[in-house]
N, C-alpha and C positions, 0 to 999 in steps of 0.2 A: 543556461544555454540549451540544456536538454528539454526543459519545459517549453521553451520557444519552439523547438523543433517538433515537439509533440503537438502543440497548438496549431502550428502550421499544417501538419499532416492532417489533423482532424478537420480543420477548415477545408483543406483540399478535398477530403473525402465527402464532406458535406456538400461542397459545390458540385462535385461530380455525381451526386445522387441523382437518380432518374425517376421517372414515373414507375409505378408498379408495373411489372411485366410478367408474362407467362413463363413458367419455369418447368423444364423437363427434369424429372427425377432420374437418378442414376440406377439403372437395373443391375442386378447381380449377374455375374457370369456363370453362376452355378444353377443347377435345376434341383428342385426340392419336391418332397412329398411321399407319403406312404400310400396315396391313392392316385398317383400319376406323376407326371414331370411338369413342374410349374415354375414359371419365372417369378423372381421376387425383386424387391427394391431394398436398398441399403439405408440404414439410419444409425445414429449414435444417440444413446439415451443415458440420462443421469450425469451427475457431476464428473464421474470417471470416464465419460464418453465410451460406454460400453457398446460395441458394435453388434447390430443384430440385422438379420435379413427377414423381411416379412412380406406376406402376400397383400394383395389389395382387396378391400371389401367395399363394394358400392352401396351397402346398406348400413354398415356400422358408422358411428360418429365418435369413435374412440380409437386409441392406439393400444394394441395388445402385443405382449412379448412373452415368450416362454420363460417362466421363473426358474429359480435355482433348483426347485424340486422337480422339474421336468425331466431331469436326467440324474442317474446315480453319480456319486462322487467318483472322480477319476475315470470318467467315460468320455473321452474326447470325441469319439465317433458319434455318440448320441448328441452331443452339443452341436457339432458341425452339421449333422443331418437335420437338426431342428432350426437352423439359422442362428445358432449361438444363444447363449443364456443371459438373461438380465437378472442381476442380483440386486434386489432392493436394499439389502443391508450395506452394500458398498457405495450406494449413492447418497451423498450428503444433502442433495437438493430434493430428495424425496419428501413429499408432504402427504402423509397417509390419509385416506378417506375411509379405510376399513374394508372389510370382506363383503362382496356383493355378488349376487348371481350374474353369470355372463349373459350378455344381451341377445344371443341368437337362440332363443327358446323356441321360435317357430320351426327351427331345424330339428327339434326334439333331441337336442344335445344338452347334457347336464354340465355341471362344474361350476366352481365359484372362482372369483378372481380377487386378488389383493389389490384394490383400487387406490389410486393416489395421483398427486399432480407432480410432474417431473419435467426436466428440460429435454427437448428433442432437437436434434441437429441432423443436418444432411448437406451433402455437397451435390449441387445440381449437375446436369449433364454438361453444361458450359463452364463448370469449375466455380460457380458462385456458392458461397457458403450461407446456409439458412440455419438460424438458431431461434427456437421459440421456447419460452419458459411456460411453466404451469399448464402443461398439456395433460389432458385426462388420460391415464395410462392404467392398464390392468396387467398384472402379472399372474399368470396361471400355470398350473402343473398338469392339467388334464391332457390325455392323448386324443381326446375327441377332436381337438384342434391341434394339428401337428406343428404348425408354424403360427407366428403372430400375424396380426393384421394392421394395415393402415386404413382406417375408416375414412371414406370420402363423403360421408353424409354431413349434414349440418344441424342435426337434431341436438337440442340441449340436453344435458344429462343432470338428473336431480339426485344428489347423494345426501339425504337428510336436509340439512339447512344450506348445503353447498351446491350451487348451480355451476356446471362446467360447460364450457364451450368446446365445439369440436375442433380438431387441428385445422381443418379447411377454413372454418370461420375465424380462428385467430390469425391465420396466415393473411386474411384480408382485413379484418376489423381492427386487430391489435397491432400487427407488424406491417401491414401494407406491402406485403411481399408480392402479392398478385392483384390484378385489377378488378376481379369479380369472383362471385361464388360460383365456380364452374370448373369443369375438368374434362379431359379426354383420355380414354383408356382402351387398351386392348391387352389381352392376357399373354400374347406371344405364343409361339409354337415351337416345341422342341424338334419337330419333324421337318421344319422348313429350313432351307438353306443347307450349308455344309455342317454347321454345328448348332443349328437351331436359331430362331429369331426371338430375341428377348422381348419382354413386355414393354409397352410404352405408356408412361404415366406423365401427363402434362396438367399442371395446375394453373387455372386462370386462362386456359386456352386449349389448343389441340395441336397435334402434329399432322399437318396436311399430307405428309408423304406416306402416312401409314393407312390410308383409307381412300375409298372412292366417294367423291363429294356428291351430295344431293341436298336439297333444301326442304325435305319432308321432315317435320318435327311432330313429336307426340306429346301429349300432356302428361305431366307427373301426376301420380295418384294423390289426390288431396288428403286422403286418410293418413298417409305416412310420408308424403313428400318424395317418394322414391319412383324409379322408373317401372312402370307396369305397362305391358303391351298386350293387345289382343292377338292371340295366335289363331289366325284364320285357317291355315292349312299347313301340313307337313307332308312332303313327298320325297321319295328317294328314287335316284336314277342310277342304273348300273352302267358301267363303262362300255364303250364301243368295242373294245377288244376282249370283252369278258362274256362268257356264255350266260344265258339267262338261268338264274337259279330256279330251282323246283318250285312250282306253284305260281310263277310269274307269267302273266299274259303278254306283257310288253316290257320295255326297258324303263318305264316310269311306273311307280306304285304309290298310290295314295295311302298315307298313314293316318291323316286327319284332314277333315274338310270343315266347311262352315257349320255343318250340323253338330260337329263335335268341337267346335272352337272353344277356347277357354282363355281366360286372362291369367297371365303369368308375370311374376316379378323377375326382372333381370337382375341377378345377384351373383357377383363373383365370389361370395363367401364360401360357396359350395361348388364342387366340380360337376355335380350331377344335373340331369334333367328330371325334375320332380313333376311327372305328368300323370294325367288321369288314368285309371286302370284300363279303360278301353283302348286308349292309345298305346299304352304299354304292351297290351296283347297284340296289337297290330305289328309293333316292332318285333316282338318275339316270333310271330308267325312269318314275317318277311325274312328274318335271318336265322331262323331256327335256334333261337336263344333259349338258354336253360336258366330258370330262376333259382338262384341259391338262397335258401332260407337262412343259412348261417350268416351270410353277408347282407341279406336283403338287397341283392343286386343281381344283375344278370351277367353271368360269366360267359367267356368265349373259349372255344377250343384253341389250341395252338395254330391249327390251319385257319380258322377264322381270324385270329389275331393278325397273322401274317397277311392275309387277304385284305383286311381292313387297313393295314399300314401301307398297302400299295398306293393308297391315295386316290387320285382322280381316275386312275385306271380300273379301280374297283367300284366304289359307290360314292355318291354325293347327295347330301340332304339339303332341301331348300325349305326355309321357314318363311311363311308369308305373314307379316306383321303389320298391324295398324295400331293407332292410338287405342288405349283401353276403352275410350268413350266413343269410338267410331264403329257403329253397328250397321253401317250401310251394306246393302247387298246387291241390289239391281240385277240379280240373276247371274251375275259374274263376280263373285265375291273376291277372286283373286286379282281381278283387273279393276277393281273399284279405286277411284282416286284416294291417294293417301296410303296405299299399300306399299310396303318395302319388303323386298325379297333378299334374304341372306342365304348364301349357299356355303355349306360347311362340308368338307371332304370327310370320308370315312376315317382317315388317320386321326382326326380330332377325337374320335371316340374309341380309339385303340389305346387303352390305358392298362395299367397293371396295379395289383394290390400287393403290398409288402408289409413285413414286420415293422411296427407292432400294430397293425390295423385292427380296429375293434377290440381293444384290450387284449392284444396278443392272440387274437383268433388265428392269425398266422404266426407260428413260433419263429424264434430266432434261428436263422440258418435255413429255413424252409424256402422253397423257390417261390418267386412271385406269381401271382394268379392273375391272368389276363381277364379283363372284364370290359363290359359296355356301360358306360356311366348313365345308366337309366334306372330311376327308383320310382316305385309305385307311391305316388303322393298320398293316396287314401290311407296308407298304413302308418303314416307319421304325422301329416299335417293337412290342413285344409288349404294351404297356400301352394300354388303351383309355381315352380321356379325354373327359369332358363339359366343354367349355372355357367361356370368358368369354362368348361369344355366348349360350349358354344361361342364364348367370347374369345376363343383362340383365333377365330377367323371373322370376328365382328369387331367393329370399333364403336364405342359408346361415347357420346358427347352429352353431358348433362349441364344445364343452365338453370341454376336455382333462382336467380334474379327474375327470370321470366316464366319459371315454372314449366319448362319444356325440356325434352331430351330428343336425341336423334340416334338412330342406329344405322351403321354403314358397313359396307363390305370392306374387310381389311385386306390390305396388300402387304407383301413381304419384299422390301427392296433388297437388292444384293448387298448394299452397304447400309447396314442399320445404324451407323454412326452419323449418317447424313440426315439432319432434321429440317423440318420446315414449320417452325413454330409460328402459330397465328394466335394473337390475343383475342380474348372476348371481353369487350368493354362492358362495364355495368350500366344499364340504362338508367335514365333519370327517374323513372317510376318504380325502381326496385324497392321492395319492402325491407330490404336488409341495409345495415349501416354501410356507408361508403368506405373505401380503403383508407387507412391511416395516411395522414398528410405527408407529402414528400416535398423536399426542397428543390427548386429549380427543375420543373418537369422537363424542360427542353434539353437538359443535359449539356455536355460540352463535346466539342469536336476532338478528334484525336490530337490535333496540333495543340489546342488549348490544354488538354490534359498533359501532354508532354511538356509544355511550357511551365505549367504549375509544378510538375515534378522537378524539372530542372531548376526552377527558382528556389524551391525548398531545399534541394540538395546544395545549391551554391550558397544559399543563406547559412545553412548548417556548417559548411566548410569555412565561411568567413568568421562565423562565431567561434568555431573551434580554433582557428589561427589566432584570433583576438584573445580568447581565453588562454591559450598557451603563452602568448607574449606577455600578457599581463601577469600570468602565474610566474613567469621567469623574472619579471621585474619586481614582483612582490617578494620573491625569495631573496633577490639581491639586496632590496631595501631592508629586508628583515635582518640580513647579515650585517649590513652597514649599521643598522640601528642597534644591533647587539654590541658591536664594537664601540659605537659612540656612547652607549649607555654605560659601558664599562669605564669611560673616561669621565662623563659627566651625566649622572642619572637625571638631572633636572633639566637637561637640554631638550628642546622641541625638535622633533624630527618631521620634516616635511617630505612627502613622496616626490620623486623626481617626475616632472611633467613629461608625458610621452612626446616623442618627436614628431611622428607622422600624424596627419589630420585624422585618419581612420582610427589610430590607436587612441588619440585624444578623445575622439567621440565615444568610443566604448569605455575609455577610462572614466569619463564624466557619467556616462550612462550607468555604470556599475557603482557609482558613488565613491570613487577613489580620489576625488579632488579635494577632500577635506584632510586637513592636517591631523596627524595622529600624535598624541603624546604618550609617553610611557606611563602606565598606571602605577603609581608607587603603592607599595603595600604598607598600610598603617598597622603598627603593633597594637595589640589590644591593650588599652590603658586600664588603670585601676579606678574604681569609682570613689575610693577614698581620697580626700584632698590633704596633702601634707601641709603641716604647720611650720612656718618659719619662726624660730626662736629669737627673741629680741636680743640684740648685741649689747647686753649690760653685764654688770658684774655678777648678777645673780645666776646667769646661765653661762659663764665662762667655763672653759675647760683648762684644767692645769696641765702644763707641760713639764714633764719630769726633767730635772737638770741632767745634762749630759756628764758622762764620766770624764774627770779631768785627766788629760794626758800628761805626759812627761814635759816639764818646764825647762826652758833654756835659761841658764844663769847669766845675769848681767854684771859687767865689770864694775860699774859705779852708777851713780844717779845721772851722770851726764849722758847726752845722746851720742856725741861724737866729738872728736878733737876739733873738727872744723867749726862745729856749733859753739864750742867753748872758746874757740879763738875769736870768732865773730862776736860773741857775747862780750868777752873780755875787752876787745878793742872798742865796742860800742859803749860799754858802761864805764870804762875807765876814764872817760872824759866828762860825761854829763850825768850819770846816775849815782845815787847814794848807795850805801851798802844795803839799806832796807829795800830799795827799789830793785837793786840787782837780785836780791834773794827772792823777791816777789816775782820778778821777771823769770827767774829760773823755775820756780814752781809752776808759773803759767805754761812755760814750754814743756814741762813734764806732763802737764795735764793735757796736752794736745795729742797724746797717744790714744789707743783704742778705749772705748767705753769699758769701765770695769764691769765685772760680772754683777748682775743685778740680784740683790737679796730681797725677796718680798717682805713686806712689813709683817709684823707678828700678828696683827689682827686687821685683815682686810675688810672686815665688816664696817669699819669706821669710814670707809671711802664712800662718798655719795654716788648714787647710781649715774652712770654715764648715759648720754643721749647721743643719737646720731646726729652728725653734721648735715645730712641730707635726708630728705623725706623718703619713705618707703614707696618704691614704685613697682615692687614685685607683685604679680597677680595672685600670689599665694597668700593666704591669710597669715598674719603675723601675730605671734603670741606676745602680749605685753602684760606683765603683772601690774595690778593696780598699786596705787600709791600706798595703800594700807598694807598690801602684801610686802611691798619693798621695805617699808619701815619695820614690819615684823621680822622680815628676813635679815635686816641689817643688825638687829639686836640679838640674832640667834647665832651662836658660834659654830653651829653644826652644818651650815650651808656654805660650801667652798665657793669661792670667787676667783676670777682670773686676776693674777697679780699685775697684768699689763693692760693699760687702756688701749682700745683699738683706734682711738681718734687720732688723725694725723695732725701734726703740729701746724702745717701750712693751711689747714682748713678750719682751724679753730676760730669761732666768732668772738667778738670782743666781749660779749656777756659771759663768756666762760672763763673769765680771768681769775675767778675764785677757785678753780679746780686745782687740787694739789698735783705736784709732780710725782711720778712714780719713784723718783730718786729721793724725795724728802720724807721726813718722818710724818706719819699720819696723825700724830698727837699735837704737832706744832701749829701755831697760828701763822697765817700767810704774811702778816705784816711784821711779826716779831721772830720770824723763822731764823735759825742760826745754821749755817752750813757746816756740816761736820766733815771737815776736810781730811781729818785723819782717816776717817772711814773710806773716803774717796781715794785718798793716797794709797791706803793699803790695798783697796780693790784694784786700783791701777797697777800697782806693783805686782799683784798676783797675776793680773791678766797679761802682763808683759812677759811672763814666763810661759804662757800658753802658746802652742805652736800654730793655733788657728786664730788668727786675728780678725776682728770685726772690721768693716769698712770705717775708715777714719771719719767719714762725713757724719756718722752718727754721734760722734763725741762732741761735736761743736754745736748741734742743733739746739740743746738746751740752753746755751748762752745766747745763740742768735735770736730765739724767740722769747727770752726773758723768763724761761722756766726756772733756771738756776741763776740766781744772782751772784755775780762775781763779788768776792770779798772787797770791802772797802778799807781804807786805811785805819778806821776806827775799830774794825772787827778783830777779834782774837782768833787767829788761825793755829790750829794744832796739826802738824804734819809729822811725817816720820823723820824729817830733817830739822835741825835747830836753825830757825830763821832769826836773824837779828831784828830788834824792834827799832821802829823809826824814832830817831832822837827827837824829832819834833813832836 
């Protein structure tokens, strides 16, 4: 029944499956960083579902997490500040690829990572669970990167013979979670709203509620496939309610123009603006910034930091961007078609450095150092970068299928929980694999889904009730069967047929309609076959004579006064004296059979044969005729003194067999009955208190074994019988 319910649930879930759709990741409610305040997203990694919070990298194609060596043991504050620790040793699903250098070398950061493949899970903003296996993951301990990263790139990674796909690629190609190779992202801003506006990360689409729409798109750089823009100009404007700073001629000041334009990568992996030295000098002159050689950054005084945090009332920066391959000027570079202007308030550049920045350049317990996130690019790299601080107020949409991206002005709704997710469909001419196939792309309506759920629940309840009824009946039948088996173990027990149609249906479906018989247990037999000994004299067993008990004395040879009276009355008229004496002897012989005395030498008896053929399935042992003849001549072999052959079953051809009552030495035709022996034995037996059945005493005469005496025979008895005068 449970299996049926599981199958029904799985079928319902398959039917309810829809097309790949854009998903919004769940941002963290905390703010992280030792170089500012940044919003992160939540993930669970490994077989133990270890929770980590990571930043977003628009250039990486991997997933990074702080390893167990990133914090000392028993330092919960460190683990919490770094978005929690991922322990490779605790993950049973970890498939190691070895130690490799971390991939952001263009930032002039060092460090190695322990690379491997592991399971990555997250819960989307709508509550949908996403789980992907074999995601390329790096565990690192360096403090150059304070938090881990979710890479939104699609570049394949080569680790020896192992080729690893990026998380975004697997979300489309392998699992079909999202409809295209695309994303929408803004970094969020801690200074917006009452408690800050978190980041917005949408895979396979974008959140239209977080930016101002336009349709100007830039080309991705073909060398790395990442967003690169041509920065045509940067200008700063002072607020209307603020006095002009020293050295300013008007409220707008040009920091960069077309003559100093440069191509920069838009990368959220770093918070800084990595700009040419000439432009950095313009920033420093406009705001009286001081370059700190220890941090290689421009620091702010406390007054400047407070003034920058005032936001729009202080300063605002406008970046004029076009596609990196658009070099049109027409004398008005900032009004050329294709230009996109993004305005960033000064609060986005009011950040602070904290312990343990730059390998504990700021010691533990020391106050934070306010700074302007501007770095001289020529000191570290040849790549200019527009970093995360810019993306706090800009929204980036990247479409790898068509090789374009767009940059928009970000907005900060009062309710950041209200989303407007829009999917980005994969075009037919995309060079990348399509999303994994999904079942029933149209999906089901709410009523259909509710009907499926209700049907599955009802079916489960019916099956549960049927199972319970059958289980009760089975127990009752088992009890009755146990009682019946106690009476007759060979009886056949048939289960009682269910009464209701529904019960009969499930009864037959579960195979209960077949009769069940008790399974008898057969005792283990012996492999040896017993031999049945032939029933002849050579294999007979002697029975020792019983001890003779006390005898009862008899008054005379007559049986009773009544018998003598009857005898005298009968014989006094018709019988002679000889016949009367003979009749008296015959009457005396009607008593119990006298005790049998075996012959002195039983070997003279011929071997007896059975009157019926052997029907026993067991092999019968019969000695050969030669052995019988030899044993008959040997006095050392005991034989039974009594023949087992019944008198009523003796065939006619056995008429030559001697009677056990006769002498073994006499001839059958000239045999003389020794009546004195019989008389003496009869007399002795009459004194025994245990008498044999009288029927045995007459069988010998009835079947001709003992010949009655004839008038010509001489009979010697214990009484003096008169001779016949004739």
